[in-house]
C-alpha positions as CSV (number, residue, x, y, z in Angstrom):
1,X,18.3,-20.2,-2.7
2,X,21.5,-21.0,-1.0
3,X,19.6,-21.7,2.2
4,X,17.4,-24.2,0.3
5,X,20.4,-25.9,-1.3
6,X,22.2,-26.2,2.1
7,X,19.1,-27.7,3.7
8,X,18.5,-30.1,0.9
9,X,22.2,-31.2,0.9
10,X,22.0,-31.8,4.7
11,X,18.7,-33.8,4.3
12,X,20.2,-35.9,1.5
13,X,23.7,-36.5,2.9
14,X,23.5,-35.8,6.6
15,X,26.6,-33.6,6.1
16,X,27.0,-31.5,9.3
17,X,28.8,-28.8,7.4
18,X,25.8,-28.3,5.1
19,X,23.6,-28.0,8.2
20,X,25.9,-25.5,9.8
21,X,25.9,-23.4,6.6
22,X,22.1,-23.6,6.7
23,X,22.0,-22.3,10.3
24,X,24.5,-19.5,9.5
25,X,22.3,-18.3,6.7
26,X,19.2,-18.5,8.9
27,X,20.9,-16.5,11.6
28,X,22.0,-13.9,9.0
29,X,18.4,-13.5,7.8
30,X,17.1,-13.1,11.3
31,X,19.8,-10.5,12.1
32,X,18.9,-8.6,9.0
33,X,15.3,-8.5,10.0
34,X,16.2,-7.2,13.4
35,X,18.4,-4.5,12.0
36,X,15.5,-3.4,9.7
37,X,13.2,-3.2,12.7
38,X,15.7,-1.1,14.6
39,X,16.1,1.2,11.6
40,X,12.3,1.7,11.4
41,X,12.2,2.6,15.1
42,X,15.1,4.9,14.8
43,X,13.6,6.7,11.8
44,X,10.3,7.1,13.6
45,X,12.2,8.7,16.6
46,X,14.1,11.1,14.3
47,X,10.8,12.1,12.7
48,X,9.3,12.7,16.1
49,X,12.2,14.8,17.2
50,X,12.1,16.8,14.0
51,X,8.4,17.4,14.4
52,X,8.9,18.5,18.0
53,X,11.5,21.0,16.9
54,X,9.3,22.4,14.3
55,X,6.3,22.7,16.7
56,X,8.5,24.4,19.3
57,X,9.8,26.9,16.7
58,X,6.2,27.6,15.5
59,X,5.0,28.2,19.0
60,X,7.8,30.8,19.5
61,X,6.7,32.8,16.5
């Protein structure tokens, strides 16, 4: 919502500060998406490590 308001304000007024606010919000959204992707990868790696540990323990029994 804020992103849309900032973009509309820039389009209607040409105010560079509104455009810069729009770009900041856009960058934050992209950063959030990247962090979520990293968390998914990290969680998959942790699950794989846990599975490997369980398998190793089961093979020793």
